[in-house]
C-alpha angles and dihedrals in degrees: 000000000000114000114197124217103243115213113237117270139124127231098234127193089253091054090051091049093049094046088053093048091047095048091053091049093048090056092051092044092050090053098043107027115034093066090060093056115127132173091254090052088054091050094049090049092048091050092052092047095050093041093052097042093050094043089058086060091049105267109159101204119113131221093267093054093046090050088053092052087052088058093046091248123153111261128192112222144094109322091227091054093047089049092050091056092044092052092045091052090054092050096047090048089052095053090118093063095054127085114201096220093049119100090198088058092048093053094045091052090051091049090054094043096047101033110138091007102080132017098236100044109163095025135095115249121263097196137065118268138191117222122235113202107182104306093339121096106204127200119287120294118244112296112278093244088064095052099086093052094043092050090046089056090047092051090048087053092054091045103043112019115098094217118131115275090235092061094036089057092055093043090053092047091054097041092050087053092048097046090042091199096181131060087233140359098050096129095050092044089051091053092042094049093047089056091049093051091049092046092055089064104022114038090191089077087077085074099037110084094187088165085081090066090045089053090051092048096038094137090057090046092060092039091055089049094050096044090049089052091053090048092049090231139077100236098113092046092051087052091052097048094044088052090051092050090048094051090044091055089046091056092048092050092046090056099042098041098049120099105255124213121227091260094048090052092047092049091046090050094047090050087060086074099234108148102187127026149143130242087257090058089051091052092050088069096042103042095168098063127088127241090254093052090050090052091049090050093052093045089053089050090056093048090051090049091241091118140033121213125214134172131022136269112330091004093059115129134177130216127201111238116220 
């Protein structure tokens, strides 16, 4: 029997409360949200995830520039920042070929993520490194000769421990930051791999860019990392990340459960980026409205000069006006 080396952490009352809260919200989100998923929604979520994760590391590009890179448009900006986004897009587009408990997958993802940015992308470091967390430089990471064994233990924990995926994902995120197995890219890899671990059990995390909340609470993110370092276990960091996930789900539910007006539905639909569509396409996004309501929405869009109508009866199509 394989016994995994469990990283040190406690299951605190706060962790139990957050896991319970998240589990309830996940059930509600699965019921009310996944059926509204569209390719454009996936794209928008991916843009927000990549933007937030890279901005935490100092990337200077904004959402408009990242969106343009997604569309293969020319963007003016620092070459390094543009390359970081291009690499991240390739990695997030390749999620289905990675397995969270595979070291080979981890190294491949790092190679894709850091290609052209560092010399040894896709390899564990062979030198000592200090760790910068925000504006704080912490003591040296474990010696490079210990990295392979530490990462092997961490992968064994992912593969064999019966812990909940919600907690495992947070533990892995912290331990990757602590071990610091790469010369660069450890923070973005920790966030990337946490998303992969969660996605393998909860598909809704494809549409939950919780990195956005991490970015907005960046000081607390680094504080939770530093305090966990001092305690010698990841308990506080797990609490922080579970709270981020819980709040992200709450925001999603607040948006999807509220009663939307015609104008709110129209604006939401237009933000999806669909330029030409039918009434049926419109109703695929808003499955709980009637045909008559959809027709009224679209007529309102025409009156407000948001939409243009062409064709008659079953050949009617609508175009979004710029």
